[in-house]
C-alpha positions in Angstrom: -24.3 19.1 -32.8 -26.5 19.5 -29.9 -28.3 17.3 -28.0 -31.9 18.2 -26.2 -34.3 16.4 -24.1 -37.2 18.8 -25.1 -38.9 16.0 -27.7 -39.7 13.9 -24.7 -40.4 16.3 -22.8 -43.7 17.9 -24.4 -44.9 13.8 -24.2 -46.2 13.2 -21.1 -46.5 9.4 -21.9 -42.8 9.6 -22.8 -41.0 11.9 -19.8 -43.1 10.1 -17.3 -41.5 6.7 -18.5 -38.3 7.9 -18.4 -39.0 9.1 -15.1 -39.9 5.8 -14.1 -37.1 4.2 -15.7 -35.4 6.4 -13.4 -37.0 5.5 -10.2 -36.7 1.7 -10.6 -33.0 2.1 -11.0 -32.6 3.6 -7.8 -35.5 2.5 -5.7 -33.7 0.1 -3.8 -30.0 2.0 -3.4 -29.1 3.6 -0.5 -29.4 7.3 -1.0 -29.9 10.3 1.6 -29.9 12.9 -1.2 -30.4 13.5 -5.2 -28.6 16.8 -6.3 -29.6 17.8 -9.7 -27.2 20.0 -12.4 -28.5 23.8 -13.4 -30.9 23.3 -15.3 -32.1 20.2 -17.0 -30.8 18.0 -14.2 -33.4 19.5 -12.3 -36.3 18.3 -14.7 -35.2 14.8 -14.0 -33.7 15.3 -10.9 -36.8 16.7 -8.7 -39.6 14.1 -10.5 -37.4 11.2 -9.2 -36.9 12.8 -5.8 -40.0 12.9 -5.2 -40.9 9.6 -6.1 -38.1 8.3 -3.8 -39.2 10.1 -1.2 -35.5 11.6 -0.3 -34.6 15.5 -0.4 -33.8 17.3 -3.1 -30.8 19.8 -4.2 -29.8 22.0 -6.8 -26.5 22.6 -8.3 -25.9 25.8 -9.4 -23.5 28.2 -10.9 -22.3 31.0 -8.7 -24.2 33.7 -7.8 -27.4 32.1 -8.6 -28.3 30.8 -5.1 -28.0 32.3 -1.9 -25.1 30.6 0.8 -23.6 28.2 -1.3 -20.1 26.7 -1.1 -18.4 27.0 -4.6 -16.4 24.1 -6.0 -13.5 25.4 -8.4 -13.3 27.0 -11.7 -13.8 23.7 -14.5 -13.7 22.4 -18.2 -16.6 21.9 -20.4 -16.6 20.6 -24.1 -17.4 24.2 -24.8 -15.0 26.5 -22.6 -14.4 26.9 -18.8 -17.0 27.5 -16.2 -16.3 29.5 -13.3 -17.4 26.8 -10.9 -20.6 24.6 -9.1 -22.3 25.7 -6.4 -24.2 23.8 -3.6 -26.6 25.9 -0.9 -25.1 25.4 3.3 -29.1 25.0 3.9 -30.7 26.2 6.7 -30.3 25.6 9.7 -26.6 24.1 9.5 -25.1 21.7 10.7 -24.5 22.1 14.3 -22.2 19.3 14.9 -20.0 20.8 12.3 -17.6 22.7 13.3 -16.6 24.3 9.9 -20.5 25.2 9.3 -20.3 23.9 5.8 -23.8 22.5 4.9 -26.6 20.7 6.2 -27.8 20.2 2.4 -24.5 17.5 1.9 -23.4 16.1 5.3 -20.7 14.0 6.4 -21.4 10.4 5.4 -24.5 11.3 2.7 -25.1 9.4 0.0 -25.9 11.2 -2.8 -27.3 10.5 -6.2 -26.5 13.4 -9.2 -28.5 14.3 -12.0 -28.2 15.5 -15.2 -29.9 15.6 -18.7 -27.0 14.7 -20.8 -22.9 13.3 -19.6 -20.1 14.4 -22.3 -16.5 15.3 -21.7 -17.4 15.0 -17.2 -16.2 18.0 -16.2 -19.8 19.1 -14.9 -20.4 15.7 -13.4 -16.5 16.0 -12.5 -16.7 19.3 -10.3 -20.3 18.4 -8.5 -18.7 14.8 -7.4 -15.5 17.2 -5.9 -17.9 19.0 -4.2 -20.1 16.6 -2.5 -17.0 14.9 -1.3 -15.5 18.5 -0.1 -18.8 18.7 2.1 -18.2 15.1 3.4 -20.6 13.1 1.2 -20.3 10.5 -1.2 -21.5 10.1 -4.8 -23.1 7.1 -5.3 -23.7 7.6 -9.1 -24.4 10.3 -11.5 -27.2 9.4 -13.9 -27.7 11.3 -16.9 -31.0 10.8 -19.8 -28.1 11.0 -22.5 -24.5 9.8 -22.4 -22.1 10.6 -24.9 -20.0 7.9 -24.7 -17.5 9.3 -27.6 -16.2 11.0 -24.8 -15.4 8.3 -22.7 -12.0 6.9 -23.8 -11.6 8.0 -27.1 -8.2 7.3 -28.9 -5.9 10.5 -28.5 -4.9 10.6 -32.3 -9.0 12.1 -32.1 -8.6 14.6 -30.6 -11.5 14.5 -28.3 -11.2 14.9 -24.4 -11.2 11.7 -22.6 -14.0 11.8 -19.5 -12.0 8.3 -18.3 -8.5 10.4 -17.8 -10.6 13.4 -16.3 -11.8 10.8 -13.8 -8.7 9.6 -13.3 -6.8 12.7 -12.6 -9.4 14.0 -10.1 -9.0 10.5 -8.3 -13.1 10.0 -8.9 -12.7 7.3 -11.1 -14.9 5.1 -9.0 -17.7 7.2 -9.5 -20.6 5.5 -11.9 -21.6 7.2 -14.5 -25.3 5.7 -16.2 -26.9 7.2 -19.5 -30.5 6.1 -20.0 -29.3 6.5 -24.0 -26.4 6.9 -26.0 -25.8 9.1 -28.9 -25.8 5.8 -31.0 -29.9 6.1 -30.6 -30.3 9.5 -31.6 -30.4 10.0 -35.2 -33.5 12.6 -35.2 -32.7 15.5 -36.4 -34.1 18.6 -35.4 -35.4 21.0 -38.5 -34.0 24.4 -38.0 -35.8 27.4 -39.9 -34.5 28.9 -43.2 -31.9 31.5 -41.8 -31.3 30.6 -38.4 -28.5 32.1 -36.6 -27.5 30.2 -33.4 -27.6 32.7 -30.4 -23.9 31.8 -29.5 -24.8 31.2 -25.4 -23.7 28.2 -23.9 -26.6 25.5 -23.5 
């Protein structure tokens, strides 16, 4: 099953409402910057950053942006990813002897945005990378949170986001979702003879 946000993106009234909900949630939160995950996190993160008048940065796969700092490999529900990167920025922070980044600096309070949170591997990589640069992630926010992965029974065979966050030492970072899978009951219609492209989405 694949959960997709395209349905509301073609409805400007609904798209605006979604952004407005995010804006209201974080309007009074102390945030220094907002990071969006490649690529659908850009869709919500950028307009949110504009509305809150905060800097926006992209978290992308290695090789997709120049002069970037990379996390290690991480697991997601459909395999292993080679890492996540944050740009160093320009100019670099002169007070940082390691020249890590001027995008996320020591003491920065960061909000991370994605379209969907499932097993949490992508979010965990982003949180760890922000911490590596000296930042604090105040929350990870998404449009859809699949709660089935939060703390499933061991016999279910499903990965546990709770255990993953605990193992990474980031269980203090909250995850907020606008909706969960219980509300997503409409199924998209596929054309006759449809074959999945096999690509990671």
